[in-house]
N, CA, C and O atoms as a GROMACS GRO file, in nm:
protein
  424
    1GLU      N    1  17.513  30.771  18.756
    1GLU     CA    2  17.395  30.690  18.735
    1GLU      C    3  17.439  30.551  18.693
    1GLU      O    4  17.530  30.536  18.611
    2GLU      N    5  17.376  30.449  18.749
    2GLU     CA    6  17.415  30.312  18.721
    2GLU      C    7  17.291  30.227  18.700
    2GLU      O    8  17.194  30.239  18.773
    3GLU      N    9  17.295  30.141  18.598
    3GLU     CA   10  17.181  30.056  18.571
    3GLU      C   11  17.194  29.926  18.648
    3GLU      O   12  17.300  29.863  18.649
    4ASP      N   13  17.086  29.886  18.710
    4ASP     CA   14  17.082  29.758  18.782
    4ASP      C   15  17.065  29.648  18.678
    4ASP      O   16  16.965  29.647  18.606
    5ARG      N   17  17.159  29.557  18.669
    5ARG     CA   18  17.156  29.451  18.567
    5ARG      C   19  17.039  29.356  18.583
    5ARG      O   20  16.994  29.295  18.485
    6PHE      N   21  16.989  29.342  18.704
    6PHE     CA   22  16.884  29.244  18.729
    6PHE      C   23  16.744  29.301  18.703
    6PHE      O   24  16.660  29.233  18.644
    7SER      N   25  16.719  29.424  18.744
    7SER     CA   26  16.585  29.479  18.730
    7SER      C   27  16.573  29.577  18.614
    7SER      O   28  16.462  29.608  18.571
    8GLY      N   29  16.686  29.627  18.564
    8GLY     CA   30  16.682  29.723  18.454
    8GLY      C   31  16.660  29.865  18.501
    8GLY      O   32  16.661  29.957  18.418
    9SER      N   33  16.641  29.887  18.631
    9SER     CA   34  16.620  30.022  18.682
    9SER      C   35  16.755  30.092  18.699
    9SER      O   36  16.860  30.027  18.709
   10THR      N   37  16.750  30.225  18.702
   10THR     CA   38  16.872  30.301  18.722
   10THR      C   39  16.869  30.369  18.857
   10THR      O   40  16.762  30.401  18.908
   11ALA      N   41  16.984  30.389  18.915
   11ALA     CA   42  16.995  30.455  19.045
   11ALA      C   43  17.120  30.541  19.045
   11ALA      O   44  17.220  30.507  18.982
   12THR      N   45  17.113  30.652  19.116
   12THR     CA   46  17.228  30.739  19.130
   12THR      C   47  17.295  30.706  19.262
   12THR      O   48  17.228  30.694  19.364
   13ARG      N   49  17.426  30.692  19.260
   13ARG     CA   50  17.498  30.664  19.384
   13ARG      C   51  17.623  30.750  19.390
   13ARG      O   52  17.672  30.798  19.288
   14ASN      N   53  17.671  30.766  19.508
   14ASN     CA   54  17.792  30.842  19.532
   14ASN      C   55  17.910  30.763  19.474
   14ASN      O   56  17.920  30.644  19.502
   15PRO      N   57  17.998  30.823  19.394
   15PRO     CA   58  18.110  30.747  19.335
   15PRO      C   59  18.204  30.687  19.439
   15PRO      O   60  18.274  30.590  19.410
   16ARG      N   61  18.207  30.743  19.560
   16ARG     CA   62  18.292  30.688  19.665
   16ARG      C   63  18.223  30.576  19.741
   16ARG      O   64  18.286  30.506  19.820
   17GLN      N   65  18.097  30.560  19.718
   17GLN     CA   66  18.020  30.458  19.789
   17GLN      C   67  18.045  30.322  19.725
   17GLN      O   68  18.060  30.310  19.603
   18SER      N   69  18.050  30.222  19.807
   18SER     CA   70  18.071  30.086  19.759
   18SER      C   71  17.956  30.043  19.670
   18SER      O   72  17.841  30.079  19.697
   19PRO      N   73  17.984  29.968  19.563
   19PRO     CA   74  17.874  29.918  19.479
   19PRO      C   75  17.785  29.820  19.555
   19PRO      O   76  17.676  29.787  19.508
   20PHE      N   77  17.829  29.774  19.670
   20PHE     CA   78  17.752  29.679  19.749
   20PHE      C   79  17.669  29.748  19.857
   20PHE      O   80  17.600  29.681  19.934
   21ALA      N   81  17.675  29.882  19.864
   21ALA     CA   82  17.610  29.956  19.971
   21ALA      C   83  17.458  29.959  19.956
   21ALA      O   84  17.388  29.996  20.051
   22GLY      N   85  17.407  29.922  19.842
   22GLY     CA   86  17.263  29.927  19.821
   22GLY      C   87  17.186  29.823  19.900
   22GLY      O   88  17.063  29.825  19.898
   23GLY      N   89  17.253  29.736  19.967
   23GLY     CA   90  17.186  29.633  20.045
   23GLY      C   91  17.185  29.500  19.974
   23GLY      O   92  17.228  29.487  19.860
   24ARG      N   93  17.136  29.402  20.044
   24ARG     CA   94  17.132  29.266  19.989
   24ARG      C   95  17.012  29.249  19.898
   24ARG      O   96  16.904  29.300  19.926
   25ARG      N   97  17.033  29.179  19.793
   25ARG     CA   98  16.921  29.143  19.706
   25ARG      C   99  16.857  29.017  19.762
   25ARG      O  100  16.922  28.937  19.829
   26SER      N  101  16.733  29.002  19.734
   26SER     CA  102  16.666  28.882  19.784
   26SER      C  103  16.667  28.776  19.675
   26SER      O  104  16.625  28.802  19.562
   27TYR      N  105  16.713  28.659  19.709
   27TYR     CA  106  16.719  28.546  19.617
   27TYR      C  107  16.633  28.434  19.674
   27TYR      O  108  16.617  28.425  19.795
   28PRO      N  109  16.578  28.349  19.588
   28PRO     CA  110  16.498  28.237  19.641
   28PRO      C  111  16.585  28.145  19.726
   28PRO      O  112  16.702  28.124  19.697
   29LYS      N  113  16.526  28.093  19.832
   29LYS     CA  114  16.600  28.002  19.920
   29LYS      C  115  16.620  27.868  19.850
   29LYS      O  116  16.534  27.821  19.777
   30ALA      N  117  16.735  27.809  19.876
   30ALA     CA  118  16.767  27.678  19.818
   30ALA      C  119  16.681  27.571  19.884
   30ALA      O  120  16.648  27.580  20.002
   31GLN      N  121  16.646  27.472  19.807
   31GLN     CA  122  16.569  27.360  19.860
   31GLN      C  123  16.660  27.274  19.945
   31GLN      O  124  16.777  27.255  19.913
   32SER      N  125  16.606  27.222  20.052
   32SER     CA  126  16.683  27.134  20.140
   32SER      C  127  16.697  26.997  20.075
   32SER      O  128  16.603  26.946  20.014
   33SER      N  129  16.816  26.938  20.089
   33SER     CA  130  16.838  26.805  20.032
   33SER      C  131  16.822  26.697  20.138
   33SER      O  132  16.850  26.580  20.112
   34LYS      N  133  16.777  26.736  20.257
   34LYS     CA  134  16.761  26.638  20.364
   34LYS      C  135  16.642  26.548  20.336
   34LYS      O  136  16.543  26.591  20.278
   35THR      N  137  16.653  26.424  20.377
   35THR     CA  138  16.545  26.329  20.363
   35THR      C  139  16.441  26.356  20.470
   35THR      O  140  16.478  26.374  20.587
   36PRO      N  141  16.312  26.361  20.435
   36PRO     CA  142  16.210  26.384  20.537
   36PRO      C  143  16.216  26.278  20.645
   36PRO      O  144  16.251  26.163  20.620
   37LYS      N  145  16.180  26.319  20.768
   37LYS     CA  146  16.184  26.224  20.879
   37LYS      C  147  16.087  26.110  20.853
   37LYS      O  148  15.981  26.128  20.794
   38GLY      N  149  16.127  25.993  20.898
   38GLY     CA  150  16.042  25.875  20.882
   38GLY      C  151  16.068  25.798  20.754
   38GLY      O  152  16.010  25.692  20.734
   39THR      N  153  16.155  25.850  20.667
   39THR     CA  154  16.187  25.777  20.544
   39THR      C  155  16.335  25.743  20.545
   39THR      O  156  16.416  25.812  20.607
   40LYS      N  157  16.368  25.639  20.477
   40LYS     CA  158  16.508  25.599  20.468
   40LYS      C  159  16.565  25.652  20.338
   40LYS      O  160  16.501  25.644  20.233
   41GLY      N  161  16.684  25.708  20.346
   41GLY     CA  162  16.748  25.760  20.226
   41GLY      C  163  16.884  25.697  20.209
   41GLY      O  164  16.941  25.642  20.303
   42GLY      N  165  16.936  25.705  20.087
   42GLY     CA  166  17.071  25.652  20.062
   42GLY      C  167  17.073  25.501  20.052
   42GLY      O  168  16.969  25.436  20.043
   43SER      N  169  17.193  25.447  20.054
   43SER     CA  170  17.209  25.303  20.043
   43SER      C  171  17.262  25.248  20.174
   43SER      O  172  17.312  25.322  20.259
   44SER      N  173  17.250  25.118  20.189
   44SER     CA  174  17.297  25.056  20.312
   44SER      C  175  17.449  25.061  20.317
   44SER      O  176  17.514  25.073  20.213
   45LYS      N  177  17.506  25.051  20.437
   45LYS     CA  178  17.651  25.059  20.453
   45LYS      C  179  17.722  24.943  20.385
   45LYS      O  180  17.821  24.964  20.315
   46SER      N  181  17.674  24.822  20.404
   46SER     CA  182  17.737  24.709  20.338
   46SER      C  183  17.636  24.642  20.247
   46SER      O  184  17.520  24.624  20.283
   47ALA      N  185  17.681  24.606  20.130
   47ALA     CA  186  17.592  24.546  20.032
   47ALA      C  187  17.552  24.406  20.075
   47ALA      O  188  17.629  24.334  20.139
   48SER      N  189  17.429  24.369  20.039
   48SER     CA  190  17.388  24.232  20.070
   48SER      C  191  17.462  24.139  19.976
   48SER      O  192  17.485  24.173  19.860
   49PRO      N  193  17.501  24.021  20.024
   49PRO     CA  194  17.581  23.929  19.943
   49PRO      C  195  17.519  23.896  19.807
   49PRO      O  196  17.592  23.872  19.711
   50ALA      N  197  17.386  23.895  19.798
   50ALA     CA  198  17.321  23.859  19.672
   50ALA      C  199  17.328  23.972  19.570
   50ALA      O  200  17.312  23.948  19.450
   51SER      N  201  17.351  24.097  19.615
   51SER     CA  202  17.346  24.210  19.523
   51SER      C  203  17.480  24.242  19.456
   51SER      O  204  17.486  24.328  19.369
   52ILE      N  205  17.587  24.174  19.494
   52ILE     CA  206  17.716  24.200  19.431
   52ILE      C  207  17.764  24.074  19.358
   52ILE      O  208  17.739  23.963  19.403
   53PRO      N  209  17.834  24.094  19.246
   53PRO     CA  210  17.886  23.978  19.174
   53PRO      C  211  17.984  23.899  19.261
   53PRO      O  212  18.050  23.956  19.348
   54ASP      N  213  17.993  23.771  19.238
   54ASP     CA  214  18.078  23.682  19.318
   54ASP      C  215  18.224  23.728  19.318
   54ASP      O  216  18.292  23.719  19.420
   55PHE      N  217  18.274  23.777  19.202
   55PHE     CA  218  18.416  23.813  19.195
   55PHE      C  219  18.449  23.942  19.272
   55PHE      O  220  18.566  23.976  19.286
   56LEU      N  221  18.346  24.014  19.322
   56LEU     CA  222  18.369  24.136  19.399
   56LEU      C  223  18.350  24.116  19.549
   56LEU      O  224  18.347  24.213  19.625
   57LYS      N  225  18.336  23.992  19.591
   57LYS     CA  226  18.319  23.963  19.734
   57LYS      C  227  18.455  23.964  19.804
   57LYS      O  228  18.556  23.931  19.742
   58PRO      N  229  18.456  24.001  19.933
   58PRO     CA  230  18.583  24.005  20.007
   58PRO      C  231  18.663  23.875  19.994
   58PRO      O  232  18.609  23.765  20.003
   59GLY      N  233  18.794  23.892  19.974
   59GLY     CA  234  18.884  23.778  19.959
   59GLY      C  235  18.915  23.744  19.815
   59GLY      O  236  19.014  23.676  19.788
   60LYS      N  237  18.832  23.790  19.721
   60LYS     CA  238  18.854  23.761  19.579
   60LYS      C  239  18.962  23.854  19.523
   60LYS      O  240  18.979  23.966  19.571
   61VAL      N  241  19.034  23.806  19.421
   61VAL     CA  242  19.138  23.887  19.356
   61VAL      C  243  19.079  23.944  19.227
   61VAL      O  244  19.018  23.874  19.147
   62VAL      N  245  19.100  24.076  19.209
   62VAL     CA  246  19.048  24.146  19.092
   62VAL      C  247  19.160  24.219  19.020
   62VAL      O  248  19.271  24.235  19.073
   63ARG      N  249  19.129  24.264  18.897
   63ARG     CA  250  19.226  24.339  18.817
   63ARG      C  251  19.164  24.474  18.780
   63ARG      O  252  19.048  24.483  18.741
   64HIS      N  253  19.246  24.580  18.795
   64HIS     CA  254  19.208  24.715  18.754
   64HIS      C  255  19.305  24.757  18.644
   64HIS      O  256  19.424  24.726  18.653
   65ARG      N  257  19.257  24.826  18.542
   65ARG     CA  258  19.343  24.859  18.428
   65ARG      C  259  19.461  24.949  18.463
   65ARG      O  260  19.562  24.946  18.393
   66THR      N  261  19.451  25.028  18.571
   66THR     CA  262  19.562  25.114  18.611
   66THR      C  263  19.635  25.062  18.734
   66THR      O  264  19.758  25.060  18.737
   67PHE      N  265  19.559  25.018  18.836
   67PHE     CA  266  19.619  24.977  18.964
   67PHE      C  267  19.667  24.832  18.966
   67PHE      O  268  19.738  24.793  19.058
   68GLY      N  269  19.630  24.752  18.866
   68GLY     CA  270  19.675  24.613  18.859
   68GLY      C  271  19.593  24.520  18.945
   68GLY      O  272  19.472  24.538  18.961
   69LEU      N  273  19.659  24.417  19.002
   69LEU     CA  274  19.592  24.315  19.082
   69LEU      C  275  19.574  24.360  19.225
   69LEU      O  276  19.657  24.433  19.280
   70GLY      N  277  19.463  24.315  19.285
   70GLY     CA  278  19.440  24.347  19.425
   70GLY      C  279  19.334  24.256  19.485
   70GLY      O  280  19.258  24.192  19.413
   71GLU      N  281  19.332  24.250  19.618
   71GLU     CA  282  19.236  24.166  19.689
   71GLU      C  283  19.121  24.253  19.739
   71GLU      O  284  19.143  24.358  19.800
   72VAL      N  285  18.998  24.209  19.713
   72VAL     CA  286  18.879  24.281  19.760
   72VAL      C  287  18.872  24.272  19.912
   72VAL      O  288  18.877  24.162  19.968
   73MET      N  289  18.861  24.388  19.977
   73MET     CA  290  18.853  24.393  20.123
   73MET      C  291  18.709  24.412  20.171
   73MET      O  292  18.669  24.356  20.272
   74ASN      N  293  18.629  24.494  20.095
   74ASN     CA  294  18.494  24.527  20.138
   74ASN      C  295  18.412  24.575  20.019
   74ASN      O  296  18.466  24.623  19.920
   75ALA      N  297  18.279  24.561  20.030
   75ALA     CA  298  18.186  24.613  19.931
   75ALA      C  299  18.076  24.687  20.005
   75ALA      O  300  18.019  24.634  20.100
   76GLU      N  301  18.046  24.810  19.961
   76GLU     CA  302  17.944  24.893  20.026
   76GLU      C  303  17.846  24.946  19.923
   76GLU      O  304  17.883  24.976  19.810
   77GLY      N  305  17.720  24.956  19.964
   77GLY     CA  306  17.618  25.015  19.879
   77GLY      C  307  17.562  24.915  19.781
   77GLY      O  308  17.571  24.794  19.800
   78SER      N  309  17.504  24.968  19.674
   78SER     CA  310  17.445  24.884  19.570
   78SER      C  311  17.460  24.957  19.437
   78SER      O  312  17.490  25.076  19.432
   79GLU      N  313  17.438  24.883  19.328
   79GLU     CA  314  17.449  24.944  19.195
   79GLU      C  315  17.349  25.057  19.185
   79GLU      O  316  17.238  25.043  19.237
   80PRO      N  317  17.380  25.166  19.121
   80PRO     CA  318  17.499  25.190  19.041
   80PRO      C  319  17.615  25.249  19.122
   80PRO      O  320  17.720  25.279  19.065
   81ALA      N  321  17.598  25.266  19.253
   81ALA     CA  322  17.703  25.328  19.334
   81ALA      C  323  17.774  25.227  19.423
   81ALA      O  324  17.808  25.258  19.538
   82LEU      N  325  17.796  25.107  19.374
   82LEU     CA  326  17.862  25.002  19.451
   82LEU      C  327  18.009  25.040  19.470
   82LEU      O  328  18.084  25.052  19.373
   83LYS      N  329  18.050  25.058  19.596
   83LYS     CA  330  18.188  25.095  19.628
   83LYS      C  331  18.264  24.972  19.674
   83LYS      O  332  18.218  24.899  19.762
   84ILE      N  333  18.379  24.949  19.614
   84ILE     CA  334  18.462  24.833  19.645
   84ILE      C  335  18.595  24.882  19.701
   84ILE      O  336  18.662  24.965  19.640
   85THR      N  337  18.633  24.830  19.818
   85THR     CA  338  18.764  24.862  19.876
   85THR      C  339  18.856  24.747  19.840
   85THR      O  340  18.829  24.631  19.871
   86VAL      N  341  18.967  24.782  19.774
   86VAL     CA  342  19.061  24.682  19.724
   86VAL      C  343  19.201  24.717  19.775
   86VAL      O  344  19.241  24.833  19.774
   87ASN      N  345  19.275  24.614  19.819
   87ASN     CA  346  19.415  24.633  19.856
   87ASN      C  347  19.499  24.587  19.737
   87ASN      O  348  19.524  24.468  19.720
   88PHE      N  349  19.542  24.685  19.655
   88PHE     CA  350  19.618  24.654  19.535
   88PHE      C  351  19.763  24.625  19.572
   88PHE      O  352  19.818  24.685  19.664
   89THR      N  353  19.825  24.532  19.498
   89THR     CA  354  19.962  24.490  19.525
   89THR      C  355  20.059  24.607  19.521
   89THR      O  356  20.143  24.620  19.610
   90ILE      N  357  20.050  24.691  19.420
   90ILE     CA  358  20.143  24.802  19.404
   90ILE      C  359  20.084  24.935  19.453
   90ILE      O  360  20.152  25.011  19.521
   91ALA      N  361  19.958  24.963  19.420
   91ALA     CA  362  19.897  25.093  19.449
   91ALA      C  363  19.846  25.106  19.592
   91ALA      O  364  19.816  25.216  19.636
   92GLY      N  365  19.834  24.995  19.664
   92GLY     CA  366  19.786  25.001  19.802
   92GLY      C  367  19.634  24.999  19.811
   92GLY      O  368  19.565  24.964  19.715
   93LYS      N  369  19.583  25.036  19.927
   93LYS     CA  370  19.439  25.028  19.954
   93LYS      C  371  19.366  25.145  19.890
   93LYS      O  372  19.402  25.261  19.911
   94LYS      N  373  19.263  25.114  19.812
   94LYS     CA  374  19.183  25.216  19.744
   94LYS      C  375  19.037  25.174  19.746
   94LYS      O  376  19.005  25.055  19.739
   95THR      N  377  18.948  25.274  19.755
   95THR     CA  378  18.805  25.249  19.742
   95THR      C  379  18.762  25.307  19.609
   95THR      O  380  18.785  25.425  19.581
   96VAL      N  381  18.699  25.224  19.526
   96VAL     CA  382  18.659  25.265  19.392
   96VAL      C  383  18.511  25.237  19.372
   96VAL      O  384  18.454  25.151  19.440
   97VAL      N  385  18.449  25.309  19.280
   97VAL     CA  386  18.310  25.284  19.242
   97VAL      C  387  18.315  25.191  19.122
   97VAL      O  388  18.373  25.224  19.019
   98GLN      N  389  18.254  25.075  19.135
   98GLN     CA  390  18.262  24.972  19.032
   98GLN      C  391  18.213  25.022  18.896
   98GLN      O  392  18.267  24.983  18.793
   99LYS      N  393  18.112  25.108  18.895
   99LYS     CA  394  18.058  25.161  18.770
   99LYS      C  395  18.168  25.228  18.687
   99LYS      O  396  18.166  25.220  18.564
  100PHE      N  397  18.263  25.294  18.754
  100PHE     CA  398  18.370  25.365  18.684
  100PHE      C  399  18.499  25.284  18.677
  100PHE      O  400  18.570  25.290  18.577
  101ALA      N  401  18.530  25.210  18.782
  101ALA     CA  402  18.657  25.136  18.790
  101ALA      C  403  18.657  25.014  18.698
  101ALA      O  404  18.762  24.976  18.646
  102LYS      N  405  18.541  24.954  18.680
  102LYS     CA  406  18.527  24.836  18.594
  102LYS      C  407  18.627  24.727  18.632
  102LYS      O  408  18.702  24.677  18.549
  103LEU      N  409  18.625  24.691  18.761
  103LEU     CA  410  18.710  24.581  18.808
  103LEU      C  411  18.670  24.453  18.738
  103LEU      O  412  18.552  24.431  18.709
  104GLU      N  413  18.768  24.368  18.711
  104GLU     CA  414  18.744  24.240  18.644
  104GLU      C  415  18.801  24.128  18.729
  104GLU      O  416  18.894  24.151  18.807
  105PRO      N  417  18.747  24.007  18.716
  105PRO     CA  418  18.807  23.894  18.788
  105PRO      C  419  18.949  23.872  18.738
  105PRO      O  420  18.976  23.887  18.619
  106ALA      N  421  19.040  23.835  18.827
  106ALA     CA  422  19.180  23.812  18.788
  106ALA      C  423  19.198  23.672  18.735
  106ALA      O  424  19.309  23.634  18.698
   0.00000   0.00000   0.00000
């Protein structure tokens, strides 16, 4: 005899039978995360020039506390998820989220 942890009911099963032989339990279906048709979701691929600080525009040199100095190659999205692609002198090309990277003007 075995107690079902979810419903509290007990059932007798063959000891050689798999504990999964009772069939599938029904669980609520997950909600879809898709954006309904006709609406725009997410952020634009490239940020508008007015929405990013001047020191994060392509061609500017920035400083990262771990990666050091680097040249801004691209900026995508908008705050708070503004992604900056930087070609660092030592660390190479990296894409970082400004909210976490906290790039500073060099």
